[in-house]
C-alpha positions as CSV (number, residue, x, y, z in Angstrom):
1,M,-5.4,-7.1,5.4
2,G,-7.9,-9.6,4.1
3,Y,-7.6,-12.4,6.7
4,S,-10.1,-13.5,9.3
5,A,-9.1,-13.9,13.0
6,E,-9.9,-17.6,12.7
7,E,-7.5,-18.0,9.8
8,L,-4.7,-16.3,11.6
9,E,-5.3,-18.2,14.9
10,N,-4.9,-21.6,13.2
11,I,-1.4,-21.1,11.7
12,P,2.0,-20.8,13.4
13,K,2.2,-17.2,14.6
14,S,5.6,-16.6,13.0
15,A,4.2,-17.4,9.6
16,N,2.2,-14.1,9.7
17,M,4.6,-11.3,8.8
18,G,1.8,-8.8,9.8
19,L,1.2,-7.3,6.4
20,S,-0.6,-8.1,3.2
21,C,-2.8,-6.5,0.6
22,G,-5.4,-9.2,0.3
23,N,-6.2,-12.9,0.7
24,A,-5.3,-14.6,-2.5
25,A,-5.8,-18.1,-1.1
26,Q,-9.4,-17.2,-0.4
27,A,-10.0,-15.4,-3.7
28,A,-8.6,-18.3,-5.7
29,N,-11.5,-20.6,-4.7
30,L,-9.1,-23.5,-4.2
31,R,-10.5,-27.0,-4.4
32,P,-9.5,-30.3,-2.8
33,G,-6.8,-32.1,-4.7
34,E,-5.4,-29.0,-6.5
35,K,-1.7,-28.3,-6.8
36,V,-0.9,-24.7,-5.8
37,L,2.1,-22.4,-6.2
38,D,2.6,-19.4,-3.8
39,L,4.8,-16.7,-5.3
40,G,6.8,-15.1,-2.6
41,S,5.8,-17.3,0.3
42,G,7.7,-15.6,3.1
43,G,7.0,-17.3,6.4
44,G,4.4,-19.6,4.8
45,L,1.1,-17.8,5.7
46,D,-0.7,-18.3,2.4
47,V,0.9,-21.7,1.8
48,F,-0.6,-23.0,5.1
49,L,-4.0,-21.5,4.4
50,A,-4.0,-23.0,0.9
51,S,-2.9,-26.4,2.2
52,K,-6.1,-26.7,4.3
53,K,-8.2,-25.9,1.3
54,V,-6.6,-28.4,-1.1
55,G,-6.5,-31.1,1.6
56,P,-4.3,-34.2,1.8
57,T,-4.8,-35.1,-1.8
58,G,-3.5,-31.7,-2.9
59,S,-0.2,-29.9,-2.4
60,V,1.2,-26.4,-2.1
61,V,4.7,-25.2,-3.1
62,G,6.0,-21.8,-1.9
63,V,8.9,-20.0,-3.6
64,D,10.9,-17.2,-2.0
65,M,14.1,-15.4,-3.0
66,T,15.7,-15.4,0.5
67,P,17.1,-18.5,2.2
68,E,16.1,-17.0,5.6
69,M,12.4,-17.0,4.6
70,I,12.6,-20.5,3.3
71,D,14.2,-21.7,6.5
72,L,11.5,-19.9,8.6
73,A,8.7,-21.4,6.5
74,R,10.1,-24.9,6.8
75,R,10.3,-24.5,10.6
76,N,6.7,-23.2,10.6
77,A,5.6,-26.2,8.5
78,Q,7.2,-28.6,10.9
79,K,5.8,-26.8,13.9
80,G,2.3,-26.8,12.4
81,G,2.4,-30.4,11.2
82,Y,1.8,-29.6,7.5
83,T,2.6,-32.6,5.3
84,N,1.4,-31.4,1.9
85,V,3.6,-28.3,1.6
86,E,7.1,-27.6,0.2
87,F,9.3,-24.5,0.0
88,V,11.8,-23.8,-2.8
89,H,14.5,-21.1,-2.8
90,C,14.4,-19.3,-6.1
91,L,13.5,-16.1,-7.9
92,I,10.0,-15.7,-9.3
93,E,11.7,-14.7,-12.6
94,D,13.6,-18.0,-12.7
95,M,11.7,-20.6,-10.8
96,D,13.1,-24.0,-10.0
97,V,9.8,-25.8,-10.6
98,A,8.5,-28.0,-13.5
99,S,6.5,-26.6,-16.4
100,N,2.8,-27.3,-16.7
101,S,2.6,-28.5,-13.1
102,F,0.2,-26.3,-11.1
103,D,-3.5,-25.8,-11.2
104,C,-3.3,-22.4,-9.5
105,A,-0.6,-19.8,-8.7
106,I,-1.4,-17.3,-5.9
107,S,0.6,-14.2,-4.7
108,N,0.1,-11.7,-2.0
109,C,1.6,-8.2,-2.7
110,V,4.9,-9.6,-4.1
111,L,4.7,-9.4,-7.9
112,N,4.8,-5.6,-7.8
113,L,8.2,-5.9,-6.3
114,C,9.6,-8.0,-9.1
115,P,12.2,-5.9,-11.0
116,N,11.4,-7.8,-14.3
117,K,7.7,-8.3,-14.3
118,P,7.4,-9.5,-17.9
119,R,9.9,-12.3,-17.1
120,A,8.0,-13.1,-13.8
121,F,4.7,-13.4,-15.6
122,A,6.2,-15.5,-18.3
123,E,7.6,-17.9,-15.7
124,V,4.2,-18.1,-13.9
125,F,2.6,-18.9,-17.3
126,R,5.2,-21.6,-17.9
127,V,4.6,-23.5,-14.6
128,L,0.8,-23.4,-14.8
129,K,-1.1,-26.3,-16.4
130,P,-3.2,-25.5,-19.5
131,G,-6.4,-24.1,-18.0
132,G,-4.5,-23.1,-14.8
133,R,-5.1,-19.8,-13.2
134,L,-3.3,-16.9,-11.5
135,V,-5.0,-15.2,-8.6
136,A,-2.9,-12.4,-7.0
137,S,-3.5,-9.6,-4.5
138,D,-1.3,-6.7,-5.5
139,I,-0.8,-2.9,-5.4
140,L,-1.2,-1.2,-8.7
141,L,-1.0,2.4,-9.8
142,R,-4.0,4.5,-10.8
143,Q,-1.7,7.2,-12.3
144,P,2.1,7.7,-12.9
145,L,4.1,8.5,-9.8
146,P,6.0,11.7,-9.2
147,A,9.7,11.3,-9.4
148,D,10.3,11.7,-5.6
149,I,7.9,8.9,-4.7
150,K,9.3,6.6,-7.4
151,K,12.8,7.0,-6.0
152,S,11.7,6.6,-2.4
153,L,12.9,3.4,-0.7
154,T,10.0,3.7,1.8
155,A,7.6,3.8,-1.0
156,Y,9.2,0.8,-2.6
157,V,9.0,-1.3,0.6
158,G,5.4,-0.1,0.9
159,C,4.7,-1.6,-2.5
160,I,4.1,1.8,-4.1
161,A,7.3,2.7,-6.0
162,G,7.7,-0.7,-7.6
163,A,4.0,-1.0,-8.7
164,S,2.9,-0.8,-12.3
165,L,0.0,1.1,-13.8
166,V,-3.2,-1.0,-14.1
167,E,-3.1,-0.9,-17.9
168,E,0.6,-1.9,-18.0
169,Y,0.0,-4.8,-15.6
170,D,-2.9,-6.0,-17.8
171,A,-0.7,-5.7,-21.0
172,M,2.2,-7.6,-19.4
173,L,-0.1,-10.5,-18.4
174,K,-1.5,-10.8,-21.9
175,E,1.9,-10.5,-23.5
176,A,3.0,-13.5,-21.3
177,G,0.1,-15.5,-22.9
178,F,-2.6,-15.2,-20.3
179,A,-6.3,-14.9,-21.4
180,E,-9.4,-13.7,-19.5
181,V,-7.4,-11.2,-17.5
182,K,-9.5,-9.4,-14.9
183,I,-8.2,-6.7,-12.5
184,V,-10.7,-5.8,-9.7
185,S,-10.2,-2.9,-7.3
186,K,-10.9,-3.8,-3.7
187,N,-11.6,-0.2,-2.8
188,V,-9.7,-0.3,0.5
189,D,-7.9,2.6,2.2
190,L,-4.1,2.1,1.8
191,N,-3.6,4.4,4.8
192,A,-4.8,1.5,6.9
193,Y,-1.5,-0.3,5.9
194,N,0.6,2.6,7.3
195,K,-1.3,2.4,10.6
196,V,-0.7,-1.3,10.9
197,V,3.0,-0.9,10.1
198,G,3.3,1.8,12.7
199,E,1.7,-0.3,15.5
200,P,4.1,-1.3,18.3
201,K,5.1,-5.0,18.1
202,E,5.5,-7.3,21.1
203,P,9.1,-7.3,22.3
204,S,11.0,-10.4,21.3
205,S,11.1,-13.1,23.8
206,A,14.3,-14.5,22.4
207,G,17.1,-14.8,24.8
208,C,20.8,-14.5,24.2
209,C,21.1,-18.1,23.1
210,D,18.0,-18.1,20.9
211,P,18.2,-17.5,17.1
212,A,18.8,-13.8,16.5
213,T,16.5,-11.8,14.1
214,A,17.5,-8.8,12.1
215,T,15.1,-6.3,10.6
216,S,15.8,-5.5,7.0
217,T,14.3,-2.8,4.8
218,A,14.1,-5.3,1.9
219,A,10.7,-6.7,1.3
220,S,11.1,-10.4,0.7
221,S,7.6,-11.8,0.7
222,C,4.7,-9.6,1.2
223,C,5.3,-5.9,1.6
224,A,6.6,-6.4,5.1
225,P,10.2,-6.0,6.3
226,A,12.0,-9.3,6.1
227,Q,12.5,-11.0,9.4
228,V,15.9,-12.5,8.7
229,A,16.5,-15.4,11.1
230,A,20.2,-16.0,11.9
231,K,21.2,-19.6,11.1
232,T,23.2,-19.9,14.3
233,S,22.4,-18.9,17.9
234,C,24.1,-16.0,19.7
235,C,26.2,-18.5,21.7
236,T,27.8,-20.1,18.7
237,P,30.0,-18.5,16.1
238,A,27.8,-16.6,13.7
239,T,27.9,-17.5,10.0
240,T,26.1,-14.5,8.7
241,A,28.4,-12.6,6.2
242,G,30.3,-9.9,7.8
243,S,29.8,-11.1,11.4
244,T,32.8,-11.3,13.7
245,G,31.5,-13.0,16.8
246,C,28.7,-13.4,19.4
247,C,28.4,-9.8,20.5
248,A,30.1,-8.1,17.7
249,P,28.2,-6.1,15.1
250,K,27.2,-8.1,12.1
251,T,25.6,-7.4,8.7
252,A,22.6,-9.2,7.2
253,T,21.9,-9.0,3.5
254,T,19.2,-9.9,1.1
255,S,19.3,-9.9,-2.7
256,T,17.7,-6.5,-2.8
257,V,19.0,-4.2,-0.1
258,Q,21.9,-4.5,2.4
259,T,20.8,-3.6,5.9
260,A,22.5,-1.1,8.1
261,S,24.9,-2.6,10.7
262,V,22.8,-4.7,13.1
263,Q,24.0,-5.7,16.6
264,S,23.8,-9.4,17.7
265,C,21.2,-10.5,20.2
266,C,23.5,-9.6,23.1
267,A,23.3,-5.9,22.3
268,P,20.6,-3.5,21.2
269,P,20.3,-2.9,17.4
270,S,21.9,0.2,16.0
271,N,21.4,2.2,12.8
272,V,18.3,0.2,11.9
273,V,15.7,1.9,9.8
274,D,12.4,2.2,11.7
275,L,10.1,1.1,8.9
276,G,7.0,1.8,11.0
277,E,8.0,5.4,11.6
278,S,9.1,5.8,8.0
279,M,5.8,4.5,6.6
280,A,3.8,6.6,9.0
281,K,5.7,9.7,7.8
282,F,5.1,8.7,4.2
283,G,1.4,8.5,4.9
284,V,1.5,12.1,6.2
285,D,3.5,13.5,3.3
286,Y,1.5,11.6,0.6
287,D,-2.0,10.0,0.4
288,P,-1.2,6.7,-1.2
289,N,-4.8,6.3,-2.3
290,E,-4.3,9.2,-4.8
291,W,-1.7,7.2,-6.7
292,A,-2.3,3.5,-6.0
293,G,-4.9,0.9,-5.0
294,S,-5.2,-2.6,-3.8
295,Y,-6.4,-5.0,-6.5
296,T,-7.2,-8.7,-7.0
297,I,-5.9,-10.0,-10.4
298,Y,-7.3,-13.0,-12.2
299,A,-5.8,-14.5,-15.3
300,V,-6.1,-17.9,-17.0
301,K,-3.7,-20.0,-19.1
302,S,-5.7,-21.1,-22.1
303,M,-6.1,-24.8,-22.8
């Protein structure tokens, strides 16, 4: 959602997790020479788009909470020949980056998943230079959620259950110190997201000796399921926690949710949640537009 075909054609394919709620790199009006921070960088999509806008005199740092996403993004950077990007493994609530060091922070449908948003906003404020800006695409609530939706894992992964009310989001940004906060509805149909999630994906071309991938229900960057790349191939002893060998069942974890048992690449997956089917059902049971919307958020750190 929010990207042109040309933008997506000119980045490594595996950088695009297939889901987003906007194009913060475009909305941020990035300029050559700026230093940019991407909050929840995933496979590197927004980092790579931003790197072209800031040029060789600028730089982009992506932070993500999962080592698997950091590894994937670094491989994509090498594959695409990006020399002005860096990826750091850390939580948004506790970033391992210097204070007062970025001209702009961008985020694509990640901040709503932070369990401690006031802490996350305070950290973003800390790392921005005076006069620096935050530009985020995010899902916010129009009205309080019913209890059953708020407790739904599917709604959480779909960026609904973890979202804040518009007025709460505004208040938290101002409490963190931001000025000139502006929250703009994009007036898009959130059901389009469900349709995209439910579309069939191309079968993996990975062979038995290629790195295995496991689908997790935890959202690690955008609102997409995390594509957790195994650090070893199927033909070497697996190092993923809980694994017992090449063709034995193994368990992949993230810091949010532990996946169901996932078979190695030598056998078909078992007991894996079908996120596409789950989100499609959610779209039938509830109209997400009644409760939430896609917004672009602008905020400035005063001089």
